[in-house]
KOLBAKOL-156729 format. One line per 4 residues: number of its first residue (from 1); their letters; for each residue y, x, z of N, C-alpha, C. Coordinates in steps of 0.001 Angstrom, whole numbers. Example, Ala and Ser with C-alpha at 12.3 -4.5 7.8 and 13.67 -1.06 7.14 Angstrom:
1	as	-5690/13190/7800/-4500/12300/7800/-3300/13200/7800  -2250/12850/7080/-1060/13670/7140/30/12900/7870
END
This chain:
1	mkte	116147/133656/125400/115884/132918/124261/116832/132646/123255  118043/132997/123623/119211/132652/122757/119782/133826/121908  120379/133519/120687/121029/134606/120069/122446/134563/120307  123250/135534/119687/124750/135552/119916/125441/134213/119509
5	nnri	124724/133537/118681/125389/132071/118318/124923/131084/119105  124294/131375/120308/123848/130382/121268/122713/129494/120716  121965/129943/119716/120839/129211/119301/119528/129619/120138  118718/128699/120297/117468/129017/120952/116464/129458/119918
9	vfld	116063/130742/119964/115318/131278/118862/114045/130492/118495  113169/130389/119590/111852/129841/119303/111875/128393/118723  112950/127654/119083/113057/126367/118482/113264/126373/116943  113930/127474/116426/114165/127508/114998/112786/127872/114271
13	ylrv	112071/128774/114922/110757/129033/114394/109918/127791/114415  109902/127093/115606/109120/125873/115787/109353/124750/114724  110801/124569/114520/111090/123541/113523/110505/123874/112086  110598/125129/111738/110086/125656/110404/108667/125310/110248
17	iacf	107900/125630/111319/106337/125506/111289/106073/124036/111376  106773/123211/112030/106493/121815/112151/106821/121145/110869  107914/121572/110188/108321/121100/108881/107258/121339/107841  106751/122450/107772/105729/122901/106933/104436/122161/107201
21	mvvm	104071/121937/108415/102861/121110/108765/103069/119706/108249  104289/119074/108345/104463/117737/107785/104095/117696/106362  104667/118677/105548/104329/118856/104174/102866/118912/103895  102119/119638/104643/100734/119871/104557/99915/118650/104860
25	vhtc	100334/117850/105843/99905/116543/106224/99818/115713/104959  100968/115534/104360/101108/114690/103228/100487/115077/101951  100358/116508/101765/99554/116979/100786/98209/116681/100796  97517/116848/102017/96278/116367/102227/95888/114871/101835
29	efyy	96818/114083/102115/96673/112582/101798/96162/112336/100401  96544/113219/99376/96049/112902/98039/94545/113045/97919  93999/113554/98960/92444/113900/98807/91643/112936/99805  92137/111973/100274/91421/110879/101030/92069/109647/101097
33	ctdy	93240/109453/100759/93972/108146/100806/93720/107345/99527  92980/106247/99579/92794/105560/98437/93095/104078/98761  93009/103214/97695/93155/101766/97946/92010/101081/98578  91016/101783/98607/89807/101213/99159/89442/101848/100658
37	gaip	90278/102531/101139/90034/103107/102534/90247/104639/102478  89879/105213/103621/89928/106637/103773/88673/107276/103237  88632/107758/101974/87538/108177/101400/87877/109763/100885  87399/110745/101487/87529/112047/100969/86958/112229/99518
41	sndt	87778/112870/98667/87314/112986/97337/85995/113690/97244  85628/114529/97974/84233/115169/97946/84017/115845/99374  82856/116469/99561/82492/116992/100742/83278/118207/101150  83617/118915/100040/84628/120104/100251/85835/119596/100862
45	arlw	86434/118604/100182/87738/118063/100696/87588/117589/102184  86488/116904/102466/86334/116475/103837/86395/117673/104824  85755/118800/104564/85788/120030/105327/87226/120447/105445  87864/120730/104374/89309/121309/104323/90322/120263/104958
49	lsii	90166/119044/104708/90965/118051/105300/90884/118164/106979  89691/118266/107403/89460/118412/108849/90171/119502/109417  90011/120764/108626/90754/122006/109046/92193/122014/109009  92749/121758/107773/94239/121856/107530/94899/120654/108172
53	dgas	94542/119467/107757/95386/118295/108358/95108/118258/109901  93968/118470/110297/93701/118552/111730/94614/119378/112512  94827/120622/112015/95696/121534/112653/97206/121098/112517  97527/120297/111564/98986/120061/111409/99394/118712/112025
57	rqav	98392/117998/112691/98684/116634/113412/99773/116900/114591  100002/118135/114897/100919/118278/116025/102385/118241/115536  102617/118132/114261/103927/118375/113846/104900/117413/114234  104686/116117/114337/105562/115129/114802/105842/115305/116340
61	plfv	104854/115491/117121/105183/115683/118489/106036/116998/118797  105755/117976/117961/106575/119321/118126/107984/118910/117841  108214/118225/116790/109683/117833/116545/110331/117034/117642  109529/116118/118270/110065/115363/119379/110412/116280/120530
65	mass	109465/117227/120710/109702/118187/121980/110810/119011/121642  111063/119556/120397/112150/120420/120055/113408/119751/120276  113576/118470/119867/114810/117727/120075/115132/117491/121598  114037/117058/122316/114156/116778/123659/114415/118060/124503
69	fllv	113943/119202/124180/114192/120390/124985/115808/120657/124847  116401/120287/123918/117842/120421/123866/118701/119371/124456  118197/118098/124397/118913/116960/124546/118986/116481/126045  117732/116355/126695/117686/115685/127939/117495/116693/129023
73	pltt	118096/116351/130137/119011/115122/130389/120373/115254/129618  121008/114176/129266/122279/114258/128530/123318/115021/129308  124111/115685/128606/125385/116435/129117/126664/115764/128897  126584/114585/128032/127836/113829/127766/127517/112363/128141
77	dstt	128582/111576/127990/128329/110170/128167/127538/109610/127051  126991/108364/127078/126074/107815/126122/126876/107507/124790  128047/107095/124833/128887/106891/123594/128987/108160/122803  129333/109266/123393/129477/110486/122658/128049/110909/122157
81	ffkr	127068/110770/122903/125773/111202/122516/125373/110457/121273  125525/109071/121371/125006/108256/120213/125872/108566/118902  127279/108819/118992/127946/109184/117998/127521/110417/117166  127252/111354/118087/126803/112680/117453/125514/112696/116793
85	rfsr	124532/111994/117473/123115/111906/117007/123036/110978/115869  123609/109798/115907/123300/108717/114923/124140/109113/113563  125339/109837/113771/125972/110253/112556/125293/111147/111797  124540/111933/112475/123806/113093/111884/122513/112543/111196
89	ilvp	122023/111439/111739/120686/111095/111126/120717/109802/110339  121569/108907/110673/121473/107538/110003/122024/107692/108631  123100/108293/108359/123623/108223/106956/122729/108903/105916  122199/110171/106255/121241/110749/105346/119976/109839/105156
93	flvw	119547/109255/106235/118389/108465/106210/118631/107194/105239  119827/106656/105372/120028/105513/104503/120181/106005/103008  120877/107136/102727/120900/107631/101428/119553/107877/100799  118746/108484/101413/117423/108703/100989/116416/107576/101006
97	slly	116601/106562/101841/115886/105349/101880/116265/104557/100519  117563/104515/100225/117989/103793/99029/117448/104436/97723  117395/105869/97747/116790/106523/96604/115433/106041/96440  114624/106118/97623/113162/105845/97390/112940/104385/97070
101	aimp	113881/103569/97496/113795/102079/97099/114145/101900/95659  115087/102601/95123/115683/102319/93731/114676/102944/92659  114402/104172/92889/113708/104946/91774/112467/104315/91277  111497/103782/92142/110321/103254/91554/110636/101960/90693
105	vltg	111706/101306/91059/112161/100138/90322/112627/100498/88919  113476/101697/88816/113980/102097/87754/112889/102754/86726  111909/103279/87328/110861/103908/86517/109718/103056/86091  109827/101816/86720/108742/100803/86392/107526/100958/87260
109	etse	107509/101697/88277/106371/102061/89204/106025/100737/90097  107005/99920/90180/106754/98701/91056/107404/97575/90441  106916/96431/90646/107597/95127/90267/108255/94402/91296  108244/94984/92491/108864/94395/93660/110286/94344/93495
113	plwk	110955/93110/93760/112457/92996/93470/113244/94215/94410  114238/94673/93746/115070/95779/94348/115656/95243/95630  116188/94064/95723/116925/93575/96773/115962/93399/98016  114649/93150/97768/113676/93077/98850/113409/94506/99374
117	rivs	113263/95525/98436/113092/96780/98909/114255/97364/99748  115495/96983/99418/116756/97416/100024/116854/96700/101462  116532/95369/101394/116654/94769/102672/115683/95292/103727  114441/95672/103183/113438/96035/104163/113715/97289/104917
121	ilyt	114637/98079/104424/115118/99360/105057/115663/99021/106391  116185/97839/106645/116676/97455/107932/115686/97325/109040  114438/97197/108591/113383/97053/109714/112049/97743/109493  111854/98157/108415/110541/98951/108011/110628/99788/106918
125	vndn	109529/100600/106557/109487/101507/105442/108992/100681/104360  109212/101246/102986/108788/100678/101795/107435/101356/101406  106718/100879/100423/105464/101374/100040/105511/102964/99729  106615/103450/99328/106617/104953/99048/107395/105716/99983
129	tghl	107729/105137/101196/108570/105869/102176/107839/105764/103483  106557/105963/103541/105762/105933/104819/106168/106985/105685  106612/108222/105181/107051/109251/106131/108374/108945/106855  109093/107987/106356/110357/107725/107087/110129/106903/108433
133	wfiy	108897/106570/108761/108569/105907/109972/109216/106836/111113  109097/108080/110937/109405/108983/111906/111012/108795/112403  111778/108410/111362/113134/108222/111741/113446/106995/112607  112636/105873/112308/112735/104697/113133/112246/105099/114629
137	mlig	111199/105848/114641/110770/106217/116018/111733/107104/116693  112338/108080/116030/113378/108901/116549/114567/108213/117063  114995/107191/116334/116036/106317/116785/115784/105698/118134  114544/105203/118265/114005/104594/119602/114030/105690/120686
141	iylv	113737/106986/120287/113721/107994/121453/115189/108268/121813  116054/108342/120777/117438/108527/121168/118084/107259/121998  117733/106211/121720/118206/105047/122508/117696/105094/123861  116502/105671/124197/116082/105736/125579/116437/106913/126341
145	mpvi	117005/107991/125666/117310/109163/126430/118381/108958/127403  119417/108119/127205/120449/107864/128263/119820/107084/129485  118707/106379/129283/118128/105635/130217/117343/106599/131183  116585/107568/130613/115646/108367/131444/116486/109620/131854
149	spwl	117742/109934/131382/118434/111105/131845/118753/111070/133264  119173/110075/133785/119560/110061/135259/118232/110353/136125  117221/109771/135676/115956/110068/136439/115556/111481/136309  115679/112115/135078/115269/113626/134976/116253/114434/135893
153	nqvs	117495/113980/136025/118431/114674/136858/118079/114818/138239  117334/113748/138757/117090/113792/140222/115654/113894/140563  114719/113762/139662/113267/113752/139869/112895/115051/140341  111834/115040/141247/111391/116274/141736/110338/116829/140652
157	krge	109826/118064/140772/108793/118648/140007/107443/117793/140195  107125/117390/141281/105867/116650/141533/106116/115250/140807  107324/114739/140913/107474/113321/140375/107290/113497/138856  107656/114442/138129/107442/114605/136707/106110/114918/136440
161	evfl	105369/115609/137332/103967/115821/137141/103149/114591/137199  103579/113639/138172/102794/112397/138246/103005/111578/136948  104348/111497/136626/104572/110792/135284/103729/111254/134157  103664/112681/133946/102933/113284/132886/101439/113015/132995
165	aiwf	100960/113020/134263/99476/112785/134497/99167/111383/134089  99957/110461/134365/99782/108956/134057/99866/108799/132548  100873/109474/131926/101011/109389/130495/99772/109957/129756  99296/111198/130285/98143/111808/129680/96881/110924/129724
169	lntf	96746/110232/130918/95726/109261/131084/95794/108255/129943  97023/107821/129606/97258/106747/128703/96884/107309/127229  96881/108476/127007/96524/108994/125567/95081/108791/125234  94292/108338/126241/92925/107963/126084/92710/106589/125476
173	tgyl	93751/105721/125631/93723/104297/125236/93141/104111/123939  93563/104776/123037/93105/104611/121606/91724/104758/121434  91042/105666/122113/89640/105835/122083/88856/104615/122898  89410/104153/123989/88811/103093/124753/88774/101686/124263
177	qplt	89861/101395/123418/90027/100003/122998/88977/99628/122067  88471/100433/121116/87340/99890/120333/86128/99709/121173  85915/100254/122248/84711/100197/123046/84817/98977/124074  86099/98728/124546/86155/97725/125556/87136/96593/125092
181	nfvw	87669/96643/123908/88548/95739/123249/89941/95681/123990  90019/95613/125284/91268/95695/125944/91225/96747/127128  92311/97327/127479/92182/98264/128471/93429/98045/129529  93269/98648/130680/94449/98693/131744/94872/97225/131900
185	gevf	94069/96200/131978/94510/94811/132280/95031/94160/130996  94973/94681/129877/95539/94092/128630/94451/92871/128292  95164/91795/127856/94283/90652/127434/94946/90168/126100  94338/89246/125424/94792/88778/124131/96028/88064/124030
189	wnni	96420/87556/125328/97769/86768/125429/98813/87660/125988  98479/88978/126224/99513/89880/126853/99057/91341/126488  99641/91849/125399/99324/93331/124996/100009/94370/125768  100878/93972/126738/101670/95053/127493/100743/95327/128724
193	haly	100025/96407/128631/98987/96676/129754/99737/97441/130861  99030/97814/131807/99389/98366/133102/100246/99767/132809  99679/100572/131870/100297/101831/131565/101233/101869/130371  101558/100835/129920/102297/100647/128607/103534/101384/128649
197	yysg	104191/101357/129801/105556/102113/129963/105453/103542/130127  104241/103974/130249/104046/105522/130381/103377/105941/129049  103529/105142/128008/102873/105525/126669/103834/106027/125636  103131/106491/124588/103937/106942/123428/104736/108193/123415
201	yigy	105745/108210/122705/106362/109671/122488/107322/109927/123714  107501/109040/124468/108386/109354/125731/107744/110426/126568  106383/110521/126497/105686/111552/127161/106089/112943/126765  106225/113089/125461/106638/114418/124912/108151/114787/125204
205	vvla	108947/113687/125354/110268/113980/125785/110272/114535/127292  109571/113968/128100/109408/114466/129601/108712/115824/129620  107627/115928/128738/106912/117179/128780/107850/118340/128394  108650/118180/127421/109664/119217/126900/110659/119560/128129
209	hyir	111092/118590/128811/112054/118762/129958/111323/119487/131074  109996/119102/131333/109203/119800/132329/109021/121346/131970  108734/121524/130805/108372/123057/130459/109715/123840/130437  110865/123129/130120/112137/123900/130219/112550/124174/131631
213	thvn	112241/123230/132474/112755/123330/133771/111905/123932/134725  110643/123756/134608/109656/124372/135635/108593/125338/135248  108464/125650/133929/107502/126566/133502/108187/127827/133037  107923/128853/133743/108375/130252/133484/107228/131200/133729
217	wslk	106264/130978/132851/104996/131768/132861/105145/133180/132135  104362/134105/132646/104231/135355/131692/103482/135022/130445  103516/136007/129502/102759/135755/128291/101244/135724/128596  100740/136549/129395/99275/136582/129988/98848/135162/130337
221	ktla	99649/134637/131307/99301/133265/131872/99371/132227/130814  100462/132340/129934/100592/131330/128930/99475/131324/127853  99102/132536/127610/97814/132699/126688/96610/132097/127322  96530/132318/128633/95236/131858/129245/95158/130292/129391
225	iavp	96298/129633/129384/96357/128208/129400/96565/127559/128056  97466/128222/127182/97810/127423/125936/96707/127675/124941  96061/128768/124899/95039/128963/123770/93648/127874/123996  93187/127813/125209/92238/126744/125327/92712/125421/124995
229	lilv	93952/125048/125445/94487/123792/125074/94459/123578/123607  94872/124513/122774/94943/124418/121437/93643/124361/120658  92597/125203/121180/91370/125240/120641/90527/124021/120791  90606/123455/122062/89804/122317/122480/90449/121044/121642
233	gyai	91779/121075/121800/92417/119844/121039/92272/119888/119611  92222/121032/119034/92078/121250/117533/90459/120893/117217  89632/121282/117884/88154/121025/117756/87885/119446/117628  88505/118771/118576/88408/117389/118694/89057/116612/117571
237	tggl	90413/117062/117301/91055/116464/116188/90405/116633/114905  89982/117765/114548/89457/117985/113188/87939/117490/113152  87217/117792/114213/85822/117375/114276/85483/115930/114224  86263/115071/114883/86214/113701/114868/86483/113060/113584
241	fysh	87558/113572/112951/87814/113251/111556/86624/113409/110658  86126/114571/110721/84949/114930/109834/83790/113958/110115  83383/113752/111323/82254/112909/111585/82670/111459/111427  83731/110991/111620/84242/109613/111428/84242/109234/109971
245	sles	84565/110224/109106/84757/110046/107670/83343/109861/107040  82341/110359/107632/80970/110200/107189/80412/108774/107559  81089/108124/108400/80544/106925/109004/81199/105676/108505  82530/105812/108066/83330/104643/107797/84470/105087/106815
249	tdyr	85025/104021/106209/86103/104171/105338/87398/103560/105871  87346/102960/107171/88379/102307/107743/89432/103378/108262  90589/103234/107826/91667/104156/108142/91808/104355/109771  91774/103213/110428/91992/103382/111923/90879/104104/112590
253	yveq	89737/103854/112110/88603/104799/112671/88501/106146/112302  88702/106407/110858/88571/107760/110399/89714/108632/110980  90893/108057/111105/92028/108835/111571/92312/108650/113056  91341/108150/113777/91534/107904/115138/91969/109163/116010
257	swyf	91377/110330/115689/91741/111568/116423/92933/112140/115864  93574/111618/114870/94840/112199/114272/96005/111456/114763  96005/110449/115516/97149/109769/116035/97867/110645/116959  99244/110574/116865/100080/111611/117406/100051/111496/118971
261	ctfn	99746/110455/119530/99783/110313/121031/98293/110232/121618  97290/110836/121009/95984/110936/121516/96029/112190/122379  94984/112279/123255/94942/113383/124319/94756/114685/123564  94027/114682/122548/93698/116022/121840/94987/116534/120981
265	vamm	95604/115583/120412/96892/116106/119695/97817/116598/120783  97987/115883/121887/98912/116247/122995/98519/117644/123562  97211/117987/123555/96693/119241/124113/97162/120363/123063  97088/120109/121757/97410/121075/120771/98938/121206/120809
269	tagt	99616/120221/120945/101069/120205/121017/101654/120965/122161  101099/120659/123337/101549/121406/124588/101247/122870/124449  100083/123258/123887/99707/124652/123893/100506/125463/122908  100738/124833/121777/101596/125377/120814/103072/125557/121248
273	fllm	103590/124637/121850/104889/124726/122471/105044/125833/123416  104133/125879/124296/104128/126905/125319/104043/128371/124754  103208/128433/123648/103185/129812/123033/104522/130150/122262  104941/129106/121639/106166/129479/120725/107338/129660/121681
277	rhvs	107242/129327/122877/108391/129621/123751/108624/131035/124041  107623/131857/123745/107653/133323/123962/108096/133998/122747  108336/133287/121699/108889/133903/120477/110350/134170/120517  110833/135402/120456/112159/135707/120676/112718/136775/119614
281	ysak	111915/136892/118458/112261/137931/117527/113441/137422/116739  114565/138112/116855/115787/137656/116275/116454/138720/115274  115609/139631/114739/116070/140576/113782/116523/139798/112503  117692/140083/112006/118319/139365/110965/117439/139258/109669
285	giyn	116640/140198/109409/115852/140123/108069/114835/139079/108145  114387/138748/109337/113358/137690/109626/113964/136433/110056  114734/136590/111048/115287/135419/111725/116327/134612/110942  117123/135254/110219/118252/134576/109378/117640/133565/108488
289	pvkt	116537/133875/107633/115980/132844/106806/115267/131778/107615  114737/132093/108732/113985/131063/109511/115124/130072/110038  116252/130688/110501/117377/129963/110962/117898/128983/109906  117965/129530/108741/118519/128675/107597/117604/127518/107297
293	vskl	116249/127699/107260/115341/126622/106916/115344/125776/108097  115516/126202/109322/115570/125335/110519/116774/124278/110464  117848/124864/110034/119079/123948/109821/118770/122952/108787  118014/123317/107742/117823/122276/106567/116566/121362/106833
297	sygi	115984/121536/108001/114645/120924/108148/114814/119349/107994  115813/118721/108486/116028/117315/108315/116037/116938/106827  116947/117591/106033/116970/117334/104686/115533/117491/103901  114853/118643/104300/113483/118882/103817/112596/117641/104006
301	ylmh	112592/117172/105395/111780/116051/105747/112058/114908/104906  113321/114606/104654/113857/113346/103950/113281/113359/102489  113340/114524/101851/113208/114606/100346/111806/114962/99986  110961/115530/100913/109765/116167/100523/108746/115289/99717
305	ifil	108781/114032/99941/107776/113164/99264/108116/113099/97737  109392/113039/97374/109790/113115/95909/109186/114408/95308  109529/115525/95946/108963/116881/95377/107507/117001/95438  106972/116521/96447/105468/116696/96596/104798/115949/95643
309	nlmq	105160/114901/95447/104499/113962/94195/104467/114680/92870  105685/115367/92582/105864/116121/91311/104896/117352/91337  104872/118031/92499/103923/119244/92596/102495/118844/92379  102116/117756/92966/100707/117306/92870/100492/117012/91367
313	qwla	101381/116297/90693/101002/116018/89294/100920/117282/88401  101843/118186/88727/101997/119347/87888/100910/120423/88093  100546/120652/89383/99876/121716/89862/98348/121528/90063  98224/120370/90861/96732/120098/91378/95769/120111/90362
317	phfs	95970/119463/89178/94815/119364/88184/94194/120775/87781  95025/121806/88010/94527/123141/87529/93655/123845/88547  93444/123181/89771/92681/124011/90878/91764/123233/91441  90757/123826/92234/89815/123068/92996/90523/122717/94342
321	tlpa	89830/122016/95169/90442/121412/96341/91242/122278/97285  90666/123257/97759/91379/124110/98712/92537/124874/98078  92437/125504/96957/93677/126108/96374/94728/125055/96056  94278/124026/95653/95206/122887/95193/96113/122415/96417
325	iliv	95382/122201/97588/96101/121698/98805/97123/122813/99156  96704/124072/99158/97659/125201/99620/98745/125393/98574  98394/125478/97340/99533/125724/96303/100390/124580/96226  99917/123418/96238/100739/122240/96192/101677/122178/97449
329	giaa	101159/122386/98549/101940/122300/99735/102928/123342/99906  102634/124455/99606/103515/125668/99690/104673/125498/98592  104209/125242/97379/105227/125050/96312/106245/123879/96686  105783/122819/97174/106579/121669/97516/107602/122123/98644
333	flcc	107073/122823/99564/107817/123298/100778/109033/124215/100316  108630/125110/99458/109654/126114/98924/110672/125468/98039  110231/124411/97216/111186/123720/96429/112248/122868/97204  111582/122253/98404/112519/121489/99168/113584/122247/99914
337	ilvs	113109/123603/100224/114010/124462/100809/115187/124877/99847  114757/125113/98558/115838/125467/97606/116683/124272/97298  116222/122960/97132/117039/121896/96865/117964/121561/98077  117376/121673/99266/118114/121448/100424/119362/122526/100499
341	rlls	119001/123688/100323/120063/124751/100295/121138/124495/99352  120792/124164/98125/121803/123815/97070/122694/122587/97508  122003/121645/98021/122699/120456/98536/123711/120807/99656  123290/121747/100507/124032/122212/101628/125363/122783/101214
345	llpa	125554/123220/99958/126733/123856/99437/127786/122815/99166  127304/121556/99031/128281/120514/98566/129280/120202/99858  130505/119686/99479/131502/119485/100562/130940/118396/101585  130202/117468/101053/129870/116271/102036/128272/116386/102302
349	skwi	127706/117532/102302/126309/117725/102408/125791/117109/103645  126592/117033/104766/126058/116544/105965/125633/115042/105922  126274/114365/104946/125922/112964/104645/124701/112807/103870  124214/113857/103334/122990/113806/102433/121768/114513/103275
353	ig	121931/115545/103858/120946/116208/104503/120981/116562/105985  122100/115896/106475/122283/115971/107906/122940/117233/108300
END
């Protein structure tokens, strides 16, 4: 799986695909996110949103698994680990958070006091930085990695399977709560239910470790397992969005199947990760550009909303729904690559794009 530079080839391809999916997710938002709820702009948009955005909902879990595949269990002490990871992600995060906070004030897009927008960075996102929620979550994942690493070092294969089985059971919680109000013993005075500690993105961390350590399937076996996982998960992810958007405008209900820790998204993510693990093509003509974009992926993620908004304003009015989504998303992605590449040539680029 590795090149002469000790890079894991499939992870570079995976990061590029996941990064593009993130851009497409946010491109799709222009066609259903309104101040009045989740309202697709037309029936054609509803269909293409279900197909394109539904397929892209695995982007965030794939990023988590890509990081976890490399990092857990830790091979250094916690202090060294935190210094390396946080120096790479925190400073660029703060730089772009400040830019997102300041620019709308300078351009008159918001009347919110600048000091309030800056202070809010310490604990949450601003109105135009919703995509940066991922960094807060990633920080939490990094904080827990030293805690679970000793367990991963000594746990048996069966022990990991039990953990993953309980976690997968917990991915149904979001569908059960609207029906039962509370699940797994949760009550209104205590929202920490029985399976709470097996919930969330930690499952993707363990899943990545399990695949790296215990899964060594042939391509034939991988296809037999991964393809059904992807197809079933995708059908549920896209299909429920389509049907729910016909019934309601409430974001929580319409986007219910799009949440990153639902069983259907987990199925898509696992299937895609298993398939991508067989990608080993490292011929320079193809792999070198992929590797370059992979290295720039954090910067692309941080900046893409700025560029995407511009592409939407400039390009979308000239096209119908499907071409607009594809052209705007692809153009924004390519522009982000170009800008990130130019910034990477600066002497202190690591403090800007990681």
